[in-house]
Every structure is written in C-alpha cells, then in structure tokens.
SEROGU-535281 format. One record per residue: residue number from 0; residue in one letter; chain; x, y, z of N, C-alpha, C in turn. Coordinates in Angstrom, 1 decimal, always signed. Layout:
BEGIN
<NUM, 'a', 'A', <X, Y, Z>, <X, Y, Z>, <X, Y, Z>>
...
% end
This chain:
BEGIN
<0, 'x', 'A', <-65.5, +176.0, -189.1>, <-65.2, +175.3, -188.5>, <-66.5, +175.7, -189.9>>
<1, 'x', 'A', <-66.9, +176.2, -190.8>, <-68.3, +176.7, -191.8>, <-67.4, +176.0, -193.1>>
<2, 'x', 'A', <-66.9, +176.9, -193.2>, <-65.3, +176.9, -193.6>, <-65.2, +175.6, -194.2>>
<3, 'x', 'A', <-64.5, +174.6, -192.9>, <-63.9, +173.1, -193.6>, <-65.5, +172.3, -193.8>>
<4, 'x', 'A', <-66.6, +173.2, -193.9>, <-68.1, +171.6, -193.8>, <-68.3, +172.2, -195.3>>
<5, 'x', 'A', <-67.6, +173.4, -196.1>, <-67.7, +173.9, -197.2>, <-66.7, +173.2, -198.1>>
<6, 'x', 'A', <-65.5, +173.1, -197.4>, <-64.3, +172.2, -198.8>, <-65.0, +171.2, -198.6>>
<7, 'x', 'A', <-64.9, +170.2, -197.3>, <-66.0, +168.5, -197.6>, <-67.0, +168.9, -198.9>>
<8, 'x', 'A', <-67.5, +170.1, -198.3>, <-68.7, +169.1, -199.0>, <-68.9, +169.8, -201.2>>
<9, 'x', 'A', <-67.5, +170.6, -200.3>, <-67.4, +170.9, -202.2>, <-66.5, +169.3, -203.1>>
<10, 'x', 'A', <-65.0, +169.1, -202.8>, <-65.1, +167.8, -202.5>, <-65.9, +167.0, -203.0>>
<11, 'x', 'A', <-66.8, +166.9, -202.4>, <-67.0, +165.9, -202.8>, <-68.0, +165.6, -204.5>>
<12, 'x', 'A', <-68.5, +167.2, -204.3>, <-69.1, +167.6, -206.2>, <-67.6, +166.4, -207.2>>
<13, 'x', 'A', <-66.0, +166.6, -206.8>, <-65.3, +165.7, -207.4>, <-65.9, +164.8, -208.1>>
<14, 'x', 'A', <-66.6, +163.5, -207.3>, <-66.7, +162.0, -207.3>, <-67.4, +162.0, -208.7>>
<15, 'x', 'A', <-67.3, +160.7, -208.4>, <-68.6, +159.7, -209.8>, <-69.8, +160.0, -209.5>>
<16, 'x', 'A', <-70.6, +161.2, -210.0>, <-71.6, +161.4, -209.8>, <-72.7, +159.7, -209.7>>
<17, 'x', 'A', <-72.5, +158.7, -210.0>, <-72.5, +157.2, -210.0>, <-72.8, +157.6, -208.6>>
<18, 'x', 'A', <-71.0, +157.4, -208.4>, <-71.4, +156.3, -206.3>, <-72.5, +157.4, -205.6>>
<19, 'x', 'A', <-72.9, +158.6, -206.0>, <-73.9, +159.1, -204.9>, <-75.1, +159.1, -204.8>>
<20, 'x', 'A', <-75.2, +157.5, -205.7>, <-76.2, +157.2, -206.2>, <-76.9, +156.2, -205.0>>
<21, 'x', 'A', <-78.0, +156.1, -204.4>, <-78.4, +155.5, -203.2>, <-78.5, +154.1, -204.0>>
<22, 'x', 'A', <-77.8, +153.4, -203.2>, <-77.9, +152.1, -202.9>, <-79.3, +151.2, -202.7>>
<23, 'x', 'A', <-78.9, +149.8, -203.7>, <-80.2, +149.4, -203.8>, <-81.3, +148.6, -202.5>>
<24, 'x', 'A', <-79.4, +148.7, -201.7>, <-80.2, +147.7, -200.8>, <-80.7, +148.1, -199.4>>
<25, 'x', 'A', <-79.5, +149.7, -199.7>, <-80.6, +150.8, -198.5>, <-82.0, +151.6, -198.7>>
<26, 'x', 'A', <-82.4, +151.6, -200.5>, <-83.8, +152.1, -200.7>, <-84.5, +150.4, -200.1>>
<27, 'x', 'A', <-84.3, +149.2, -199.6>, <-85.2, +148.0, -199.9>, <-85.1, +148.1, -198.4>>
<28, 'x', 'A', <-84.6, +148.3, -197.0>, <-84.0, +148.4, -196.3>, <-85.2, +149.2, -195.4>>
<29, 'x', 'A', <-85.3, +150.9, -196.2>, <-86.6, +151.9, -196.0>, <-87.0, +152.0, -196.5>>
<30, 'x', 'A', <-87.9, +151.0, -196.8>, <-89.4, +150.1, -197.7>, <-89.3, +149.4, -197.0>>
<31, 'x', 'A', <-88.4, +148.5, -196.1>, <-88.9, +147.7, -195.2>, <-89.5, +148.3, -193.6>>
<32, 'x', 'A', <-88.6, +149.2, -192.6>, <-89.1, +149.5, -192.0>, <-90.3, +150.5, -192.2>>
<33, 'x', 'A', <-90.1, +151.3, -192.8>, <-91.1, +152.0, -193.2>, <-92.8, +150.9, -193.3>>
<34, 'x', 'A', <-92.8, +150.0, -193.5>, <-93.8, +148.9, -194.0>, <-94.4, +148.8, -192.1>>
<35, 'x', 'A', <-93.4, +148.2, -192.0>, <-93.4, +148.0, -190.7>, <-93.9, +149.0, -189.4>>
<36, 'x', 'A', <-93.2, +149.9, -189.7>, <-93.6, +151.1, -189.4>, <-94.9, +151.2, -189.1>>
<37, 'x', 'A', <-96.1, +151.6, -190.3>, <-97.3, +151.6, -190.8>, <-97.8, +150.3, -190.4>>
<38, 'x', 'A', <-97.8, +149.3, -189.8>, <-98.5, +148.2, -189.5>, <-98.5, +148.3, -187.9>>
<39, 'x', 'A', <-97.4, +149.1, -187.8>, <-97.1, +149.1, -185.9>, <-98.2, +150.1, -185.7>>
<40, 'x', 'A', <-98.1, +151.6, -186.4>, <-99.0, +152.6, -185.8>, <-100.7, +152.0, -186.0>>
<41, 'x', 'A', <-100.4, +150.9, -186.9>, <-102.6, +150.4, -187.2>, <-102.6, +149.4, -186.1>>
<42, 'x', 'A', <-101.4, +149.0, -185.3>, <-101.6, +148.0, -184.4>, <-102.1, +149.0, -183.3>>
<43, 'x', 'A', <-101.6, +150.5, -183.0>, <-101.7, +150.4, -181.5>, <-102.9, +151.2, -181.8>>
<44, 'x', 'A', <-103.7, +151.6, -183.4>, <-104.6, +152.3, -183.0>, <-104.8, +151.6, -183.3>>
<45, 'x', 'A', <-105.8, +150.4, -183.4>, <-106.6, +149.8, -184.3>, <-108.4, +150.0, -183.5>>
<46, 'x', 'A', <-108.6, +150.1, -181.6>, <-108.8, +150.6, -181.1>, <-109.1, +151.5, -181.6>>
<47, 'x', 'A', <-109.3, +152.7, -182.0>, <-109.6, +154.1, -182.0>, <-110.4, +154.0, -183.8>>
<48, 'x', 'A', <-109.2, +152.7, -184.7>, <-109.8, +152.7, -185.9>, <-111.2, +151.6, -186.4>>
<49, 'x', 'A', <-111.5, +151.2, -184.9>, <-112.6, +150.0, -185.0>, <-113.5, +151.2, -184.4>>
<50, 'x', 'A', <-113.1, +151.9, -183.1>, <-114.5, +152.9, -183.2>, <-114.9, +153.9, -184.0>>
<51, 'x', 'A', <-113.9, +154.5, -185.0>, <-114.3, +155.2, -186.5>, <-115.6, +154.1, -187.6>>
<52, 'x', 'A', <-114.9, +151.9, -187.3>, <-116.2, +151.5, -188.2>, <-114.8, +151.3, -189.8>>
<53, 'x', 'A', <-113.7, +151.8, -189.7>, <-112.5, +151.6, -190.2>, <-111.9, +150.9, -190.9>>
<54, 'x', 'A', <-111.9, +149.8, -189.4>, <-111.1, +148.2, -189.6>, <-112.0, +147.4, -189.0>>
<55, 'x', 'A', <-112.4, +146.6, -189.2>, <-113.0, +145.5, -188.2>, <-113.5, +144.1, -188.6>>
<56, 'x', 'A', <-113.7, +143.2, -188.9>, <-113.9, +141.9, -189.4>, <-113.8, +141.9, -191.1>>
<57, 'x', 'A', <-113.0, +140.7, -190.8>, <-112.9, +140.4, -192.6>, <-114.1, +140.2, -193.4>>
<58, 'x', 'A', <-114.9, +139.8, -192.2>, <-116.2, +138.8, -193.3>, <-117.3, +139.6, -192.1>>
<59, 'x', 'A', <-117.5, +140.8, -192.3>, <-119.0, +141.3, -190.9>, <-119.7, +140.9, -192.1>>
<60, 'x', 'A', <-120.9, +140.0, -192.0>, <-122.3, +140.0, -192.6>, <-123.7, +140.8, -191.2>>
<61, 'x', 'A', <-124.5, +140.5, -191.6>, <-125.2, +141.0, -191.1>, <-126.0, +139.2, -190.2>>
<62, 'x', 'A', <-126.2, +139.0, -188.8>, <-126.1, +138.9, -187.9>, <-127.2, +137.6, -188.1>>
<63, 'x', 'A', <-128.1, +138.0, -189.4>, <-129.4, +137.5, -189.2>, <-128.8, +136.6, -190.2>>
<64, 'x', 'A', <-127.6, +136.9, -190.9>, <-127.7, +135.7, -191.7>, <-126.6, +134.5, -191.3>>
<65, 'x', 'A', <-126.2, +135.0, -189.9>, <-125.1, +133.7, -189.4>, <-126.2, +132.5, -188.7>>
<66, 'x', 'A', <-125.3, +131.7, -189.5>, <-125.3, +130.7, -188.6>, <-125.9, +130.2, -186.6>>
<67, 'x', 'A', <-126.6, +129.6, -186.6>, <-126.6, +129.7, -184.6>, <-125.3, +129.3, -184.1>>
% end
C-alpha cells in the first residue's frame, strides 16, 4: 500500500509545476471561510470579551456628557 502511494507521489512530480499552484478561487474561498470563522468566534465569545473590556459600544462616552 505504501509503495503504491510512493509511486503515485513520484508520478505527480512529472507534471507541470505550474499545475500544482493553488487556484485563486480556492485562496479566496479559504480567506472568506477564515473571516467567517473569526466573526463567529468573536460573536460566540462576545460576553467574555465585554467582561474583559476588549469589546464594547462603538462610542462609549462618559455618562456625564450624555444628554438626559
């Protein structure tokens, strides 16, 4: 089994090296999925981030300066 895999790997080296490049669409999809994962992680941990003071309102002003 391992010998067969080695033969297949050796035959891959005979192909054009440009054919082994990652597709630009594949790179775009990976970047979008990573961004979505980051957004979901931040959203799921928002309570913890607020308690640490790392996330809050977009504009947090001192209540003294806010209108009644």
